[in-house]
C-alpha positions in Angstrom: -31.2 28.5 7.2 -33.0 28.9 3.6 -36.8 29.0 3.1 -36.3 25.4 1.6 -34.9 24.1 4.9 -37.4 25.6 7.2 -40.6 24.7 4.4 -38.7 20.9 4.8 -39.0 20.7 8.7 -42.5 22.3 8.7 -43.4 19.8 5.6 -42.3 17.2 8.2 -43.4 18.3 11.1 -46.8 18.3 9.6 -47.0 14.8 8.1 -45.8 13.4 11.9 -49.0 15.0 12.8 -51.2 13.6 10.2 -49.6 10.5 9.8 -52.2 9.1 13.0 -55.0 10.5 11.0 -54.3 9.2 7.5 -53.6 5.8 9.2 -57.0 6.3 11.4 -58.9 6.8 8.1 -56.6 4.9 5.7 -56.1 8.0 3.4 -53.3 8.7 1.7 -51.7 12.1 2.4 -52.9 14.6 -0.5 -56.3 12.9 0.3 -56.0 14.4 3.9 -54.6 17.7 2.5 -57.8 18.1 0.1 -59.9 17.4 2.7 -58.6 19.5 4.8 -58.1 22.1 2.1 -61.9 21.9 1.4 -62.5 22.3 5.5 -60.6 25.2 5.8 -61.9 26.9 2.2 -65.7 25.8 1.5 -66.1 28.5 -1.1 -63.2 26.6 -3.1 -64.4 23.2 -3.4 -64.4 22.8 -7.2 -62.7 20.5 -9.2 -60.9 23.3 -10.5 -59.8 24.8 -7.4 -58.6 21.3 -6.1 -56.9 20.5 -9.5 -54.8 24.2 -9.0 -53.6 23.2 -5.3 -52.8 19.8 -6.4 -51.0 21.4 -9.4 -49.4 23.8 -6.9 -48.4 21.2 -4.5 -46.5 19.3 -7.0 -44.8 22.3 -8.5 -43.3 23.1 -4.9 -42.2 19.4 -4.3 -40.4 19.6 -8.0 -39.3 23.0 -7.3 -37.7 21.7 -4.1 -36.3 18.6 -6.0 -34.7 20.6 -8.0 -33.2 23.7 -5.5 -31.4 20.5 -4.1 -29.6 19.4 -7.0 -28.6 23.0 -7.6 -27.3 22.7 -3.8 -25.4 19.7 -4.3 -23.8 20.7 -7.7 -22.8 23.9 -6.1 -20.8 22.0 -2.7 -19.4 19.8 -5.7 -18.2 22.8 -7.6 -17.0 24.6 -4.3 -15.4 21.8 -3.1 -13.6 21.1 -6.2 -12.1 24.7 -6.9 -10.9 24.3 -2.9 -8.9 21.2 -3.6 -7.2 22.7 -7.1 -5.8 25.7 -5.0 
């Protein structure tokens, strides 16, 4: 299992566990994540720190999407190569 596969599994589990809280308090996932970040890191409660936190989360998501596209392309290429043999 690759890192991103494990990350996806952990992320889905986290979202499943937090979804009830988000519904109860009418929060979006990102809003909940920010509140949890501030709660767990009280010294880092400035707008700059939050911006970095959100930016890193967004970057990780975009990298995951790119990784998934590369995996799909590699699988297609390997299938073509095997079929042409």
